[in-house]
C-alpha positions in Angstrom: 93.3 113.1 75.5 94.4 115.9 77.9 93.6 113.6 80.9 96.1 111.0 79.6 98.8 113.7 79.4 98.1 114.9 82.9 98.3 111.3 84.2 101.5 110.5 82.3 103.2 113.7 83.5 102.3 112.7 87.1 103.6 109.1 86.6 106.9 110.3 85.0 107.7 112.8 87.8 106.7 110.1 90.3 109.1 107.6 88.7 111.9 110.2 88.7 111.3 110.8 92.4 111.4 107.1 93.2 114.6 106.5 91.2 116.3 109.5 92.7 115.3 108.6 96.3 116.4 105.0 95.7 119.7 106.3 94.4 120.1 108.4 97.6 119.3 105.3 99.7 122.1 103.4 98.0 124.8 106.1 97.6 123.9 108.6 100.3 124.8 111.6 98.0 122.7 114.4 99.5 122.1 116.1 96.1 120.1 113.0 95.1 118.0 113.6 98.2 117.2 117.2 97.4 116.5 116.3 93.8 114.2 113.5 94.8 112.3 115.7 97.2 112.0 118.3 94.4 110.4 115.6 92.2 108.1 114.6 94.9 106.8 118.2 95.0 106.5 118.3 91.3 104.5 115.1 91.4 102.1 116.7 93.8 101.9 119.7 91.5 101.2 117.5 88.5 98.6 115.6 90.4 96.9 118.9 91.4 96.8 119.8 87.7 94.9 116.6 87.0 92.6 117.3 89.9 92.1 120.9 88.9 91.3 120.4 85.3 89.6 117.0 85.2 88.2 116.0 88.6 87.2 119.2 90.4 86.3 121.7 87.7 84.4 124.2 89.7 87.1 124.9 92.3 90.4 126.5 91.3 93.5 124.8 92.7 95.8 127.3 91.0 97.4 128.6 94.2 97.9 125.1 95.6 99.7 124.1 92.3 101.9 127.1 92.4 102.7 126.6 96.1 103.7 123.0 95.7 105.8 123.7 92.6 107.5 126.6 94.4 108.3 124.5 97.4 109.7 121.8 95.1 112.0 124.3 93.3 113.1 125.9 96.7 114.1 122.4 97.9 116.2 121.9 94.8 117.7 125.4 95.0 118.6 124.8 98.6 120.3 121.5 97.7 122.2 123.0 94.8 123.5 126.0 96.9 124.2 124.5 100.3 125.2 121.0 99.4 127.3 122.0 96.4 130.0 123.5 98.6 
């Protein structure tokens, strides 16, 4: 059951990333770009959760998950601060 939740979380963040980046391609609002890139990073983090807990159980991917989520949040923070002006 947990595997399905990990996969669904990855698919939801991937669909959000696709929708945000498609919106950016249509409207060219830069905040959509930064939000889309953030969700790409969150998709990677969620996929790493699936890999960590389901596929590769003997190797810890904790630092890689934290790093990808941190980069994703930093992209969104940059977009909110610098593009909000």
